[in-house]
C-alpha positions as CSV (number, residue, x, y, z in Angstrom):
1,M,-8.5,-10.5,17.1
2,F,-7.3,-7.7,19.3
3,K,-3.9,-7.5,20.8
4,N,-3.1,-5.2,23.7
5,A,0.2,-6.5,25.0
6,I,3.4,-4.6,25.0
7,M,5.3,-5.6,21.9
8,T,8.1,-4.1,19.9
9,I,7.3,-2.8,16.5
10,E,9.0,-5.8,14.9
11,E,6.9,-8.2,17.1
12,T,3.8,-6.3,16.1
13,I,4.5,-6.7,12.4
14,Q,5.2,-10.4,12.9
15,W,1.9,-10.7,14.8
16,F,0.0,-9.1,11.9
17,N,1.8,-11.4,9.4
18,T,0.8,-14.4,11.6
19,R,-2.8,-13.3,11.7
20,F,-2.7,-12.9,7.9
21,E,-1.3,-16.4,7.5
22,Q,-3.9,-17.8,9.8
23,E,-6.9,-16.1,8.1
24,R,-5.9,-16.0,4.4
25,F,-7.2,-18.3,1.7
26,W,-4.5,-20.1,-0.3
27,Y,-4.6,-17.6,-3.2
28,E,-4.7,-14.4,-1.1
29,R,-1.7,-12.1,-0.8
30,P,-1.1,-9.3,1.7
31,A,-2.7,-6.9,-0.9
32,N,-6.0,-8.6,-0.3
33,F,-6.0,-7.2,3.2
34,Y,-6.4,-3.6,4.2
35,C,-4.4,-2.0,7.0
36,G,-4.9,1.4,8.6
37,I,-4.8,3.5,11.8
38,T,-7.6,5.0,13.7
39,N,-8.7,6.4,17.0
40,D,-12.0,4.5,17.0
41,L,-12.2,0.9,15.9
42,E,-16.0,0.6,16.0
43,T,-16.5,3.7,13.8
44,R,-13.8,2.7,11.4
45,K,-15.4,-0.8,11.0
46,Q,-18.7,0.8,10.2
47,Q,-17.0,3.2,7.7
48,H,-15.3,0.2,5.9
49,H,-18.5,-2.0,6.1
50,V,-16.6,-4.6,8.0
51,D,-18.1,-6.9,10.7
52,D,-14.9,-8.3,12.0
53,L,-11.3,-7.3,11.9
54,T,-8.6,-9.8,11.2
55,A,-6.2,-8.1,13.6
56,S,-6.0,-4.9,15.6
57,V,-3.5,-3.6,18.2
58,K,-3.4,-0.6,20.5
59,C,-0.1,1.2,20.2
60,D,1.6,3.5,22.8
61,S,1.6,6.5,20.5
62,F,0.4,7.9,17.1
63,D,4.0,7.8,15.9
64,T,4.3,4.1,16.7
65,A,1.0,3.4,14.9
66,R,2.2,5.3,11.8
67,Q,5.5,3.4,11.8
68,I,3.6,0.1,12.0
69,E,1.3,1.1,9.2
70,Q,4.2,2.1,7.0
71,L,6.0,-1.2,7.6
72,L,2.7,-3.1,6.7
73,H,2.5,-1.0,3.5
74,E,6.1,-2.0,2.7
75,A,5.2,-5.7,3.3
76,G,2.6,-5.4,0.6
77,Y,-0.6,-4.8,2.5
78,D,-3.1,-2.3,1.1
79,T,-2.9,0.9,3.1
80,G,-5.0,3.1,0.8
81,K,-4.2,6.6,-0.2
82,Q,-4.0,8.1,3.3
83,L,-0.9,6.3,4.5
84,G,0.4,8.0,7.7
85,H,-2.7,10.2,8.1
86,G,-4.7,10.2,11.2
87,Q,-5.0,12.3,14.4
88,E,-2.7,12.4,17.4
89,D,-5.0,10.0,19.2
90,S,-5.0,7.5,16.3
91,I,-3.2,4.7,18.2
92,F,-5.0,1.6,16.9
93,V,-3.6,-0.3,13.9
94,Y,-6.1,-2.6,12.2
95,M,-6.4,-5.1,9.4
96,Y,-9.3,-6.7,7.6
97,R,-9.9,-8.9,4.5
98,K,-11.1,-6.8,1.5
99,I,-14.3,-8.2,0.0
100,K,-15.2,-6.9,-3.5
101,G,-18.5,-5.2,-3.5
102,Q,-18.8,-5.2,0.3
103,T,-15.9,-3.5,2.1
104,I,-14.8,0.1,1.4
105,E,-11.1,0.8,1.4
């Protein structure tokens, strides 16, 4: 699900948490979902071997995207080893369910 409305950072985090709650299985925790930032959602989906994203949002800037990614990390989501990396045009924050043997984190 893609969100492209103007939200505060706090509202965006809440929206990601809501999407997690709607999509998770009863035994899953935030760590079962991967979150990252990118400048190209379609390419990133291919690189991660993901058909559908659980959530994605377009931010107003790279700095905002990095802040959201950091807060998702602090909330327990898997953000990989490249937390805060990206390019100046990496304004999309995304999340997907990790599937062992299928997705690439």
